[in-house]
C-alpha positions in Angstrom: 113.9 143.3 92.6 110.6 141.5 92.9 108.7 142.6 96.0 107.9 139.7 98.2 105.2 140.5 100.7 104.3 137.0 101.9 105.2 136.1 105.4 108.3 134.1 106.0 108.1 130.3 105.7 110.4 127.5 106.8 113.2 126.5 104.4 111.3 123.3 103.5 107.6 122.6 103.5 105.4 119.6 102.6 102.3 120.4 100.6 100.2 119.8 103.7 102.3 122.2 105.8 102.1 124.8 103.0 98.3 124.5 103.0 98.2 125.2 106.8 100.6 128.2 106.6 99.5 130.1 103.6 98.1 133.6 104.1 95.5 134.1 101.3 96.1 137.9 101.6 99.8 137.6 101.0 100.8 134.6 98.9 104.4 133.6 98.1 105.8 133.8 94.6 105.9 130.3 93.1 109.0 129.3 91.1 108.7 126.2 89.0 112.2 125.1 88.3 112.6 122.8 85.3 115.5 120.3 85.4 116.9 118.0 82.8 115.0 114.7 82.3 111.5 116.3 82.7 111.5 116.9 86.4 110.2 120.1 88.0 110.9 121.5 91.5 108.9 124.1 93.4 110.4 127.0 95.2 108.4 129.5 97.2 109.7 133.0 97.5 108.6 135.2 100.4 109.8 137.9 102.8 112.0 135.5 104.7 113.8 134.2 101.6 113.1 130.9 99.8 111.4 127.6 100.7 111.5 124.3 98.9 108.5 122.0 98.5 109.4 118.5 99.9 107.8 115.1 100.3 106.9 113.4 103.6 110.6 112.2 104.0 112.0 115.7 103.6 113.3 115.1 100.1 112.8 117.7 97.4 109.5 116.9 95.8 109.9 116.2 92.1 107.0 116.6 89.7 107.0 115.0 86.3 104.9 117.7 84.6 103.6 121.2 85.3 100.0 119.8 85.3 100.8 117.9 88.5 102.1 121.2 90.1 98.9 122.9 89.0 96.7 120.2 90.5 98.6 120.5 93.8 98.9 124.3 94.1 95.8 125.7 92.4 93.4 124.4 95.2 95.5 126.3 97.7 94.9 129.6 95.9 98.2 129.7 94.1 97.1 130.5 90.6 100.4 131.3 88.8 104.1 131.1 89.0 107.3 131.6 87.1 109.0 128.8 85.1 112.8 128.8 85.3 115.2 126.3 84.1 118.8 125.1 84.4 120.7 125.4 81.2 122.6 122.1 80.7 123.2 122.4 77.0 125.9 125.2 77.3 128.5 122.7 78.5 127.5 120.2 75.9 128.4 122.6 73.0 131.7 123.7 74.6 130.7 127.0 76.0 132.6 128.1 79.1 130.8 127.7 82.4 128.8 130.7 83.5 128.3 132.0 87.0 125.1 130.8 88.6 122.2 133.3 88.2 120.9 134.9 91.3 117.3 134.7 92.4 116.2 138.1 91.1 117.7 137.5 87.7 116.3 134.0 87.5 112.8 135.2 88.3 113.0 138.2 86.1 113.9 136.1 83.0 111.6 133.2 83.7 108.4 132.5 81.9 105.1 133.4 83.7 102.8 130.4 83.8 99.2 129.9 85.1 98.1 126.9 87.2 95.0 125.8 85.4 94.3 122.2 84.6 91.3 121.0 82.7 89.9 117.5 82.6 
């Protein structure tokens, strides 16, 4: 189990609300979830559970590349995250459906990434 020391956050947050609520001494764990079609979602893991980054209308904020996530989160002090993905190809090749992966397994098997954008 990954220790989550960051204070609890609401279930959904805009980037602006996240900037106001972050505690630099105890940052949440950032999950960058890759979806089919080149979209990425951001989940924040903390002591209170999980939060989703949303736009001003309350819809899940979709990024079209990890560099956009980096440019949004790095200035807030969030320097790294874990890249996870939904496996859509299993059903395409005829494999039986698998049970959804729980949060701890998803984060444990994700790829660690740094939020650093140049240029």
